[in-house]
PyMOL Python script that loads the backbone (N, CA, C, O; Angstrom):
from pymol import cmd

cmd.read_pdbstr("""\
ATOM      1  N   MET A   1     169.697  18.774  91.574  1.00  0.00           N
ATOM      2  CA  MET A   1     167.389  18.783  91.157  1.00  0.00           C
ATOM      3  C   MET A   1     167.229  20.057  91.343  1.00  0.00           C
ATOM      4  O   MET A   1     167.444  20.781  92.314  1.00  0.00           O
ATOM      5  N   GLN A   2     166.766  20.275  90.143  1.00  0.00           N
ATOM      6  CA  GLN A   2     166.264  21.999  90.043  1.00  0.00           C
ATOM      7  C   GLN A   2     164.461  22.281  90.513  1.00  0.00           C
ATOM      8  O   GLN A   2     163.401  21.661  90.429  1.00  0.00           O
ATOM      9  N   ALA A   3     165.093  23.995  91.176  1.00  0.00           N
ATOM     10  CA  ALA A   3     163.431  23.878  91.738  1.00  0.00           C
ATOM     11  C   ALA A   3     162.410  24.192  91.252  1.00  0.00           C
ATOM     12  O   ALA A   3     162.659  24.854  90.244  1.00  0.00           O
ATOM     13  N   PRO A   4     160.708  24.019  91.504  1.00  0.00           N
ATOM     14  CA  PRO A   4     159.500  23.920  90.629  1.00  0.00           C
ATOM     15  C   PRO A   4     159.888  25.320  90.081  1.00  0.00           C
ATOM     16  O   PRO A   4     160.556  26.169  90.673  1.00  0.00           O
ATOM     17  N   GLY A   5     159.283  25.411  88.699  1.00  0.00           N
ATOM     18  CA  GLY A   5     159.405  26.307  87.655  1.00  0.00           C
ATOM     19  C   GLY A   5     160.755  26.723  87.079  1.00  0.00           C
ATOM     20  O   GLY A   5     160.453  27.097  85.946  1.00  0.00           O
ATOM     21  N   LYS A   6     162.485  26.915  87.259  1.00  0.00           N
ATOM     22  CA  LYS A   6     163.511  27.009  87.607  1.00  0.00           C
ATOM     23  C   LYS A   6     164.161  26.236  86.149  1.00  0.00           C
ATOM     24  O   LYS A   6     163.849  25.049  86.054  1.00  0.00           O
ATOM     25  N   LEU A   7     164.957  26.755  85.108  1.00  0.00           N
ATOM     26  CA  LEU A   7     165.282  26.164  83.618  1.00  0.00           C
ATOM     27  C   LEU A   7     166.696  26.799  84.655  1.00  0.00           C
ATOM     28  O   LEU A   7     166.937  27.658  85.502  1.00  0.00           O
ATOM     29  N   ASP A   8     167.694  25.127  83.494  1.00  0.00           N
ATOM     30  CA  ASP A   8     169.114  25.187  83.707  1.00  0.00           C
ATOM     31  C   ASP A   8     169.493  26.011  82.375  1.00  0.00           C
ATOM     32  O   ASP A   8     168.678  26.195  81.471  1.00  0.00           O
ATOM     33  N   VAL A   9     170.404  26.338  82.359  1.00  0.00           N
ATOM     34  CA  VAL A   9     170.470  26.596  81.056  1.00  0.00           C
ATOM     35  C   VAL A   9     172.389  26.395  80.974  1.00  0.00           C
ATOM     36  O   VAL A   9     172.965  27.306  81.568  1.00  0.00           O
ATOM     37  N   ALA A  10     173.046  25.655  80.518  1.00  0.00           N
ATOM     38  CA  ALA A  10     174.223  25.329  80.651  1.00  0.00           C
ATOM     39  C   ALA A  10     175.413  25.779  79.323  1.00  0.00           C
ATOM     40  O   ALA A  10     175.629  25.306  78.206  1.00  0.00           O
ATOM     41  N   VAL A  11     175.856  26.629  79.908  1.00  0.00           N
ATOM     42  CA  VAL A  11     177.002  26.842  77.941  1.00  0.00           C
ATOM     43  C   VAL A  11     178.196  25.968  78.313  1.00  0.00           C
ATOM     44  O   VAL A  11     178.543  25.631  79.444  1.00  0.00           O
ATOM     45  N   LEU A  12     178.592  25.756  77.485  1.00  0.00           N
ATOM     46  CA  LEU A  12     179.841  25.024  76.840  1.00  0.00           C
ATOM     47  C   LEU A  12     180.736  26.139  76.041  1.00  0.00           C
ATOM     48  O   LEU A  12     180.375  26.627  74.970  1.00  0.00           O
ATOM     49  N   VAL A  13     181.784  26.424  76.620  1.00  0.00           N
ATOM     50  CA  VAL A  13     182.496  27.215  75.652  1.00  0.00           C
ATOM     51  C   VAL A  13     183.700  26.717  75.582  1.00  0.00           C
ATOM     52  O   VAL A  13     184.011  26.171  76.640  1.00  0.00           O
ATOM     53  N   GLY A  14     184.592  26.673  74.692  1.00  0.00           N
ATOM     54  CA  GLY A  14     185.706  26.594  74.333  1.00  0.00           C
ATOM     55  C   GLY A  14     186.363  26.470  72.945  1.00  0.00           C
ATOM     56  O   GLY A  14     186.059  26.986  71.870  1.00  0.00           O
ATOM     57  N   LEU A  15     187.389  25.600  73.304  1.00  0.00           N
ATOM     58  CA  LEU A  15     187.952  25.573  71.869  1.00  0.00           C
ATOM     59  C   LEU A  15     187.795  24.638  71.421  1.00  0.00           C
ATOM     60  O   LEU A  15     187.464  23.677  72.115  1.00  0.00           O
ATOM     61  N   GLN A  16     188.073  24.472  69.258  1.00  0.00           N
ATOM     62  CA  GLN A  16     187.977  22.616  69.386  1.00  0.00           C
ATOM     63  C   GLN A  16     188.293  22.151  69.757  1.00  0.00           C
ATOM     64  O   GLN A  16     189.412  22.391  70.210  1.00  0.00           O
ATOM     65  N   ALA A  17     187.410  20.490  70.068  1.00  0.00           N
ATOM     66  CA  ALA A  17     187.900  19.425  70.817  1.00  0.00           C
ATOM     67  C   ALA A  17     189.098  19.909  72.195  1.00  0.00           C
ATOM     68  O   ALA A  17     190.273  19.700  72.497  1.00  0.00           O
ATOM     69  N   SER A  18     187.816  20.721  72.761  1.00  0.00           N
ATOM     70  CA  SER A  18     188.995  20.486  74.239  1.00  0.00           C
ATOM     71  C   SER A  18     187.668  20.325  74.847  1.00  0.00           C
ATOM     72  O   SER A  18     187.182  21.445  75.005  1.00  0.00           O
ATOM     73  N   GLY A  19     186.633  19.104  75.382  1.00  0.00           N
ATOM     74  CA  GLY A  19     185.574  18.997  75.597  1.00  0.00           C
ATOM     75  C   GLY A  19     185.026  18.570  75.674  1.00  0.00           C
ATOM     76  O   GLY A  19     185.013  17.355  75.870  1.00  0.00           O
ATOM     77  N   LYS A  20     184.103  19.376  75.559  1.00  0.00           N
ATOM     78  CA  LYS A  20     182.888  20.313  75.260  1.00  0.00           C
ATOM     79  C   LYS A  20     182.213  19.237  75.813  1.00  0.00           C
ATOM     80  O   LYS A  20     181.937  18.925  76.971  1.00  0.00           O
ATOM     81  N   SER A  21     181.946  18.586  74.394  1.00  0.00           N
ATOM     82  CA  SER A  21     179.958  17.422  74.263  1.00  0.00           C
ATOM     83  C   SER A  21     181.222  16.269  74.547  1.00  0.00           C
ATOM     84  O   SER A  21     180.914  15.271  73.896  1.00  0.00           O
ATOM     85  N   THR A  22     182.365  16.065  75.185  1.00  0.00           N
ATOM     86  CA  THR A  22     182.660  14.452  75.588  1.00  0.00           C
ATOM     87  C   THR A  22     181.907  14.798  77.214  1.00  0.00           C
ATOM     88  O   THR A  22     181.534  13.820  77.863  1.00  0.00           O
ATOM     89  N   PHE A  23     181.680  16.473  77.919  1.00  0.00           N
ATOM     90  CA  PHE A  23     181.307  16.655  79.152  1.00  0.00           C
ATOM     91  C   PHE A  23     180.232  16.832  78.723  1.00  0.00           C
ATOM     92  O   PHE A  23     179.624  16.057  79.461  1.00  0.00           O
ATOM     93  N   PHE A  24     179.305  17.357  77.936  1.00  0.00           N
ATOM     94  CA  PHE A  24     178.111  16.514  77.552  1.00  0.00           C
ATOM     95  C   PHE A  24     177.954  15.539  78.242  1.00  0.00           C
ATOM     96  O   PHE A  24     177.515  15.322  79.372  1.00  0.00           O
ATOM     97  N   GLU A  25     178.422  14.882  77.324  1.00  0.00           N
ATOM     98  CA  GLU A  25     177.890  12.906  77.690  1.00  0.00           C
ATOM     99  C   GLU A  25     178.007  12.600  78.804  1.00  0.00           C
ATOM    100  O   GLU A  25     177.145  11.871  79.295  1.00  0.00           O
ATOM    101  N   GLN A  26     179.069  13.031  79.560  1.00  0.00           N
ATOM    102  CA  GLN A  26     179.021  12.504  80.840  1.00  0.00           C
ATOM    103  C   GLN A  26     178.311  12.516  82.557  1.00  0.00           C
ATOM    104  O   GLN A  26     178.139  11.902  83.610  1.00  0.00           O
ATOM    105  N   HIS A  27     178.045  14.119  81.550  1.00  0.00           N
ATOM    106  CA  HIS A  27     177.710  14.962  82.505  1.00  0.00           C
ATOM    107  C   HIS A  27     175.843  15.631  83.186  1.00  0.00           C
ATOM    108  O   HIS A  27     175.231  15.810  84.238  1.00  0.00           O
ATOM    109  N   LEU A  28     175.612  15.822  81.068  1.00  0.00           N
ATOM    110  CA  LEU A  28     174.152  16.453  80.975  1.00  0.00           C
ATOM    111  C   LEU A  28     172.883  15.566  80.431  1.00  0.00           C
ATOM    112  O   LEU A  28     171.675  15.730  80.601  1.00  0.00           O
ATOM    113  N   SER A  29     173.777  14.344  79.553  1.00  0.00           N
ATOM    114  CA  SER A  29     172.972  14.140  78.572  1.00  0.00           C
ATOM    115  C   SER A  29     172.230  13.516  79.187  1.00  0.00           C
ATOM    116  O   SER A  29     172.461  13.159  80.342  1.00  0.00           O
ATOM    117  N   GLY A  30     171.082  13.227  78.493  1.00  0.00           N
ATOM    118  CA  GLY A  30     169.828  12.669  78.928  1.00  0.00           C
ATOM    119  C   GLY A  30     168.730  13.159  80.298  1.00  0.00           C
ATOM    120  O   GLY A  30     167.732  12.483  80.546  1.00  0.00           O
ATOM    121  N   ARG A  31     169.019  14.185  80.963  1.00  0.00           N
ATOM    122  CA  ARG A  31     168.812  15.721  81.924  1.00  0.00           C
ATOM    123  C   ARG A  31     168.812  16.843  80.530  1.00  0.00           C
ATOM    124  O   ARG A  31     167.686  17.266  80.269  1.00  0.00           O
ATOM    125  N   TYR A  32     169.427  17.123  80.038  1.00  0.00           N
ATOM    126  CA  TYR A  32     169.665  18.565  78.702  1.00  0.00           C
ATOM    127  C   TYR A  32     169.350  18.157  77.691  1.00  0.00           C
ATOM    128  O   TYR A  32     169.728  17.108  77.168  1.00  0.00           O
ATOM    129  N   THR A  33     168.420  19.142  77.179  1.00  0.00           N
ATOM    130  CA  THR A  33     168.836  19.571  76.268  1.00  0.00           C
ATOM    131  C   THR A  33     169.918  19.998  74.617  1.00  0.00           C
ATOM    132  O   THR A  33     169.980  21.140  74.161  1.00  0.00           O
ATOM    133  N   LEU A  34     170.589  18.872  74.044  1.00  0.00           N
ATOM    134  CA  LEU A  34     172.151  20.530  73.425  1.00  0.00           C
ATOM    135  C   LEU A  34     171.158  20.744  72.026  1.00  0.00           C
ATOM    136  O   LEU A  34     170.541  20.061  71.208  1.00  0.00           O
ATOM    137  N   VAL A  35     171.514  22.482  72.414  1.00  0.00           N
ATOM    138  CA  VAL A  35     171.976  22.862  70.825  1.00  0.00           C
ATOM    139  C   VAL A  35     173.054  22.916  70.794  1.00  0.00           C
ATOM    140  O   VAL A  35     173.731  23.036  71.816  1.00  0.00           O
ATOM    141  N   SER A  36     173.735  22.813  69.141  1.00  0.00           N
ATOM    142  CA  SER A  36     174.363  22.450  69.304  1.00  0.00           C
ATOM    143  C   SER A  36     175.075  24.205  67.828  1.00  0.00           C
ATOM    144  O   SER A  36     175.502  23.273  67.147  1.00  0.00           O
ATOM    145  N   LYS A  37     175.209  24.660  67.538  1.00  0.00           N
ATOM    146  CA  LYS A  37     175.631  24.541  65.584  1.00  0.00           C
ATOM    147  C   LYS A  37     176.509  23.775  64.770  1.00  0.00           C
ATOM    148  O   LYS A  37     176.666  23.709  63.551  1.00  0.00           O
ATOM    149  N   ASP A  38     177.053  23.201  65.760  1.00  0.00           N
ATOM    150  CA  ASP A  38     177.694  21.812  64.645  1.00  0.00           C
ATOM    151  C   ASP A  38     177.036  20.921  64.866  1.00  0.00           C
ATOM    152  O   ASP A  38     177.587  19.861  64.569  1.00  0.00           O
ATOM    153  N   LEU A  39     175.897  20.806  65.336  1.00  0.00           N
ATOM    154  CA  LEU A  39     174.605  19.683  64.241  1.00  0.00           C
ATOM    155  C   LEU A  39     173.815  20.346  63.217  1.00  0.00           C
ATOM    156  O   LEU A  39     172.987  19.699  62.575  1.00  0.00           O
ATOM    157  N   PHE A  40     174.118  22.340  62.887  1.00  0.00           N
ATOM    158  CA  PHE A  40     173.494  22.292  62.111  1.00  0.00           C
ATOM    159  C   PHE A  40     174.363  21.872  60.600  1.00  0.00           C
ATOM    160  O   PHE A  40     175.571  21.655  60.510  1.00  0.00           O
ATOM    161  N   PRO A  41     173.321  21.839  59.468  1.00  0.00           N
ATOM    162  CA  PRO A  41     174.385  21.778  58.097  1.00  0.00           C
ATOM    163  C   PRO A  41     175.136  23.261  57.735  1.00  0.00           C
ATOM    164  O   PRO A  41     174.953  24.465  57.917  1.00  0.00           O
ATOM    165  N   ARG A  42     176.187  22.261  57.044  1.00  0.00           N
ATOM    166  CA  ARG A  42     178.006  23.231  57.569  1.00  0.00           C
ATOM    167  C   ARG A  42     176.961  24.040  56.646  1.00  0.00           C
ATOM    168  O   ARG A  42     176.560  24.830  57.500  1.00  0.00           O
ATOM    169  N   GLY A  43     176.206  24.397  55.403  1.00  0.00           N
ATOM    170  CA  GLY A  43     176.320  26.340  55.049  1.00  0.00           C
ATOM    171  C   GLY A  43     175.252  25.997  55.408  1.00  0.00           C
ATOM    172  O   GLY A  43     174.691  25.460  54.454  1.00  0.00           O
ATOM    173  N   ALA A  44     174.245  26.007  56.823  1.00  0.00           N
ATOM    174  CA  ALA A  44     172.899  26.399  57.287  1.00  0.00           C
ATOM    175  C   ALA A  44     173.205  28.238  57.235  1.00  0.00           C
ATOM    176  O   ALA A  44     174.278  28.656  57.671  1.00  0.00           O
ATOM    177  N   ARG A  45     172.368  29.020  56.782  1.00  0.00           N
ATOM    178  CA  ARG A  45     172.559  30.778  57.478  1.00  0.00           C
ATOM    179  C   ARG A  45     171.734  30.890  58.721  1.00  0.00           C
ATOM    180  O   ARG A  45     170.900  30.220  59.330  1.00  0.00           O
ATOM    181  N   ASN A  46     172.446  32.231  58.835  1.00  0.00           N
ATOM    182  CA  ASN A  46     171.228  32.607  60.383  1.00  0.00           C
ATOM    183  C   ASN A  46     171.481  31.173  61.378  1.00  0.00           C
ATOM    184  O   ASN A  46     170.540  30.502  61.801  1.00  0.00           O
ATOM    185  N   LYS A  47     172.800  30.890  61.626  1.00  0.00           N
ATOM    186  CA  LYS A  47     173.391  30.169  62.844  1.00  0.00           C
ATOM    187  C   LYS A  47     173.033  30.254  63.856  1.00  0.00           C
ATOM    188  O   LYS A  47     172.954  29.263  64.582  1.00  0.00           O
ATOM    189  N   GLN A  48     172.531  32.044  64.442  1.00  0.00           N
ATOM    190  CA  GLN A  48     172.852  32.471  65.709  1.00  0.00           C
ATOM    191  C   GLN A  48     171.567  32.373  66.382  1.00  0.00           C
ATOM    192  O   GLN A  48     171.301  31.981  67.519  1.00  0.00           O
ATOM    193  N   GLN A  49     170.305  33.115  64.796  1.00  0.00           N
ATOM    194  CA  GLN A  49     169.234  32.764  65.391  1.00  0.00           C
ATOM    195  C   GLN A  49     168.965  31.593  64.929  1.00  0.00           C
ATOM    196  O   GLN A  49     168.216  31.218  65.831  1.00  0.00           O
ATOM    197  N   ARG A  50     168.998  30.953  64.392  1.00  0.00           N
ATOM    198  CA  ARG A  50     168.503  29.280  64.664  1.00  0.00           C
ATOM    199  C   ARG A  50     168.918  28.424  66.122  1.00  0.00           C
ATOM    200  O   ARG A  50     168.302  27.427  66.499  1.00  0.00           O
ATOM    201  N   GLN A  51     170.339  29.161  67.005  1.00  0.00           N
ATOM    202  CA  GLN A  51     170.485  28.096  68.245  1.00  0.00           C
ATOM    203  C   GLN A  51     169.067  28.543  68.618  1.00  0.00           C
ATOM    204  O   GLN A  51     168.021  27.906  68.736  1.00  0.00           O
ATOM    205  N   MET A  52     169.552  30.647  68.858  1.00  0.00           N
ATOM    206  CA  MET A  52     168.293  30.825  69.496  1.00  0.00           C
ATOM    207  C   MET A  52     166.876  30.706  70.109  1.00  0.00           C
ATOM    208  O   MET A  52     166.344  31.021  71.174  1.00  0.00           O
ATOM    209  N   ARG A  53     166.584  30.234  69.195  1.00  0.00           N
ATOM    210  CA  ARG A  53     164.934  29.672  68.129  1.00  0.00           C
ATOM    211  C   ARG A  53     164.879  28.168  68.843  1.00  0.00           C
ATOM    212  O   ARG A  53     163.997  27.644  69.523  1.00  0.00           O
ATOM    213  N   LEU A  54     166.452  27.593  68.321  1.00  0.00           N
ATOM    214  CA  LEU A  54     166.096  26.430  69.412  1.00  0.00           C
ATOM    215  C   LEU A  54     166.048  26.433  70.543  1.00  0.00           C
ATOM    216  O   LEU A  54     165.094  25.724  70.862  1.00  0.00           O
ATOM    217  N   VAL A  55     166.554  26.843  71.434  1.00  0.00           N
ATOM    218  CA  VAL A  55     167.109  27.102  72.823  1.00  0.00           C
ATOM    219  C   VAL A  55     165.435  27.897  73.393  1.00  0.00           C
ATOM    220  O   VAL A  55     164.890  27.490  74.419  1.00  0.00           O
ATOM    221  N   GLN A  56     164.894  28.898  72.636  1.00  0.00           N
ATOM    222  CA  GLN A  56     163.386  28.836  73.819  1.00  0.00           C
ATOM    223  C   GLN A  56     162.609  28.223  72.584  1.00  0.00           C
ATOM    224  O   GLN A  56     161.699  28.782  71.973  1.00  0.00           O
ATOM    225  N   GLU A  57     162.905  27.520  72.442  1.00  0.00           N
ATOM    226  CA  GLU A  57     161.608  26.278  72.388  1.00  0.00           C
ATOM    227  C   GLU A  57     161.873  24.894  73.127  1.00  0.00           C
ATOM    228  O   GLU A  57     161.084  23.960  72.978  1.00  0.00           O
ATOM    229  N   ALA A  58     163.037  24.784  73.952  1.00  0.00           N
ATOM    230  CA  ALA A  58     163.106  24.117  74.767  1.00  0.00           C
ATOM    231  C   ALA A  58     162.743  24.283  76.152  1.00  0.00           C
ATOM    232  O   ALA A  58     162.124  23.540  76.914  1.00  0.00           O
ATOM    233  N   LEU A  59     163.521  25.985  76.391  1.00  0.00           N
ATOM    234  CA  LEU A  59     162.476  26.239  77.511  1.00  0.00           C
ATOM    235  C   LEU A  59     161.786  26.656  77.844  1.00  0.00           C
ATOM    236  O   LEU A  59     161.633  27.017  79.011  1.00  0.00           O
ATOM    237  N   THR A  60     160.630  26.861  76.396  1.00  0.00           N
ATOM    238  CA  THR A  60     159.471  26.992  76.535  1.00  0.00           C
ATOM    239  C   THR A  60     158.886  25.718  77.269  1.00  0.00           C
ATOM    240  O   THR A  60     158.809  25.491  78.476  1.00  0.00           O
ATOM    241  N   ALA A  61     158.719  25.391  76.806  1.00  0.00           N
ATOM    242  CA  ALA A  61     158.370  23.863  76.487  1.00  0.00           C
ATOM    243  C   ALA A  61     159.517  23.106  78.431  1.00  0.00           C
ATOM    244  O   ALA A  61     159.720  22.049  79.029  1.00  0.00           O
ATOM    245  N   GLY A  62     159.730  24.028  78.499  1.00  0.00           N
ATOM    246  CA  GLY A  62     160.444  23.182  80.270  1.00  0.00           C
ATOM    247  C   GLY A  62     161.791  22.109  79.810  1.00  0.00           C
ATOM    248  O   GLY A  62     162.330  21.151  80.364  1.00  0.00           O
ATOM    249  N   ARG A  63     161.879  22.416  79.250  1.00  0.00           N
ATOM    250  CA  ARG A  63     162.933  21.152  79.189  1.00  0.00           C
ATOM    251  C   ARG A  63     164.907  22.259  79.495  1.00  0.00           C
ATOM    252  O   ARG A  63     165.188  23.146  78.690  1.00  0.00           O
ATOM    253  N   PRO A  64     165.818  21.954  80.585  1.00  0.00           N
ATOM    254  CA  PRO A  64     167.063  22.515  80.480  1.00  0.00           C
ATOM    255  C   PRO A  64     167.901  22.347  78.986  1.00  0.00           C
ATOM    256  O   PRO A  64     168.063  21.479  78.129  1.00  0.00           O
ATOM    257  N   VAL A  65     168.288  23.649  79.233  1.00  0.00           N
ATOM    258  CA  VAL A  65     169.048  23.686  77.280  1.00  0.00           C
ATOM    259  C   VAL A  65     170.602  23.373  77.742  1.00  0.00           C
ATOM    260  O   VAL A  65     171.024  24.100  78.640  1.00  0.00           O
ATOM    261  N   ALA A  66     171.201  22.701  77.395  1.00  0.00           N
ATOM    262  CA  ALA A  66     173.069  22.837  77.227  1.00  0.00           C
ATOM    263  C   ALA A  66     173.160  23.529  76.099  1.00  0.00           C
ATOM    264  O   ALA A  66     172.255  23.181  75.341  1.00  0.00           O
ATOM    265  N   ILE A  67     173.974  24.513  75.551  1.00  0.00           N
ATOM    266  CA  ILE A  67     174.557  25.522  74.344  1.00  0.00           C
ATOM    267  C   ILE A  67     175.781  25.074  74.497  1.00  0.00           C
ATOM    268  O   ILE A  67     176.598  25.178  75.412  1.00  0.00           O
ATOM    269  N   ASP A  68     175.801  24.126  72.602  1.00  0.00           N
ATOM    270  CA  ASP A  68     177.624  24.365  72.952  1.00  0.00           C
ATOM    271  C   ASP A  68     178.119  25.061  71.826  1.00  0.00           C
ATOM    272  O   ASP A  68     177.800  24.653  70.709  1.00  0.00           O
ATOM    273  N   ASN A  69     179.087  26.369  71.988  1.00  0.00           N
ATOM    274  CA  ASN A  69     179.149  26.907  71.366  1.00  0.00           C
ATOM    275  C   ASN A  69     180.837  27.106  71.558  1.00  0.00           C
ATOM    276  O   ASN A  69     181.530  27.081  72.576  1.00  0.00           O
ATOM    277  N   THR A  70     181.089  27.258  70.515  1.00  0.00           N
ATOM    278  CA  THR A  70     182.414  27.286  69.981  1.00  0.00           C
ATOM    279  C   THR A  70     183.058  28.331  70.055  1.00  0.00           C
ATOM    280  O   THR A  70     182.446  28.991  69.214  1.00  0.00           O
ATOM    281  N   ASN A  71     183.946  29.079  70.482  1.00  0.00           N
ATOM    282  CA  ASN A  71     184.661  30.906  70.685  1.00  0.00           C
ATOM    283  C   ASN A  71     183.941  31.902  69.896  1.00  0.00           C
ATOM    284  O   ASN A  71     184.371  32.530  68.928  1.00  0.00           O
ATOM    285  N   PRO A  72     182.140  31.997  70.744  1.00  0.00           N
ATOM    286  CA  PRO A  72     181.437  33.275  70.056  1.00  0.00           C
ATOM    287  C   PRO A  72     181.731  34.112  70.539  1.00  0.00           C
ATOM    288  O   PRO A  72     182.229  34.225  71.659  1.00  0.00           O
ATOM    289  N   SER A  73     181.343  35.291  69.375  1.00  0.00           N
ATOM    290  CA  SER A  73     181.534  36.562  69.612  1.00  0.00           C
ATOM    291  C   SER A  73     181.070  37.413  70.196  1.00  0.00           C
ATOM    292  O   SER A  73     179.849  37.567  70.232  1.00  0.00           O
ATOM    293  N   PRO A  74     182.178  38.448  71.008  1.00  0.00           N
ATOM    294  CA  PRO A  74     181.516  39.330  71.622  1.00  0.00           C
ATOM    295  C   PRO A  74     179.526  39.412  71.398  1.00  0.00           C
ATOM    296  O   PRO A  74     178.743  38.871  72.179  1.00  0.00           O
ATOM    297  N   GLN A  75     179.143  40.163  70.237  1.00  0.00           N
ATOM    298  CA  GLN A  75     177.876  40.050  69.924  1.00  0.00           C
ATOM    299  C   GLN A  75     176.942  39.144  70.211  1.00  0.00           C
ATOM    300  O   GLN A  75     175.910  39.663  70.635  1.00  0.00           O
ATOM    301  N   GLU A  76     176.909  37.312  70.093  1.00  0.00           N
ATOM    302  CA  GLU A  76     176.206  36.241  70.579  1.00  0.00           C
ATOM    303  C   GLU A  76     176.174  36.845  72.076  1.00  0.00           C
ATOM    304  O   GLU A  76     175.099  37.062  72.636  1.00  0.00           O
ATOM    305  N   TRP A  77     177.491  37.117  72.726  1.00  0.00           N
ATOM    306  CA  TRP A  77     177.493  36.911  74.462  1.00  0.00           C
ATOM    307  C   TRP A  77     176.068  37.721  74.290  1.00  0.00           C
ATOM    308  O   TRP A  77     175.183  36.945  73.931  1.00  0.00           O
ATOM    309  N   GLY A  78     175.727  38.742  74.411  1.00  0.00           N
ATOM    310  CA  GLY A  78     174.855  39.371  74.486  1.00  0.00           C
ATOM    311  C   GLY A  78     173.937  38.606  74.490  1.00  0.00           C
ATOM    312  O   GLY A  78     173.224  38.575  75.493  1.00  0.00           O
ATOM    313  N   ARG A  79     173.665  37.769  73.406  1.00  0.00           N
ATOM    314  CA  ARG A  79     171.841  37.143  74.240  1.00  0.00           C
ATOM    315  C   ARG A  79     172.298  36.249  74.931  1.00  0.00           C
ATOM    316  O   ARG A  79     171.551  35.570  75.635  1.00  0.00           O
TER     317      ARG A  79
END
""", "prot")
cmd.dss("prot")
cmd.show_as("cartoon", "prot")
cmd.util.cbc("prot")
cmd.orient("prot")
C-alpha cells in the first residue's frame, strides 16, 4: 500500500529472458503501468526519450510505473 502522495517506480533490469515480464505479470500487473522498450516498434527512434516521457506521463497522472529495461547503458542509468 502506498502512502498518500507517494508514487512507486519499479525498475526491472536483467538479461533477455531472465523473467522480468513474468515478474511484472505475477506481482505488479493491474497496479503498475508498464513502460517497456520491448513494446515499441522495432525501428522506433529515440527509445530512451520515449520511455522517459511515458514514465513522466504516468507519474504525473498519479500512477505507479514499472520500467522494463534490458541492459541499460551507464548514460541511461543517470536519468
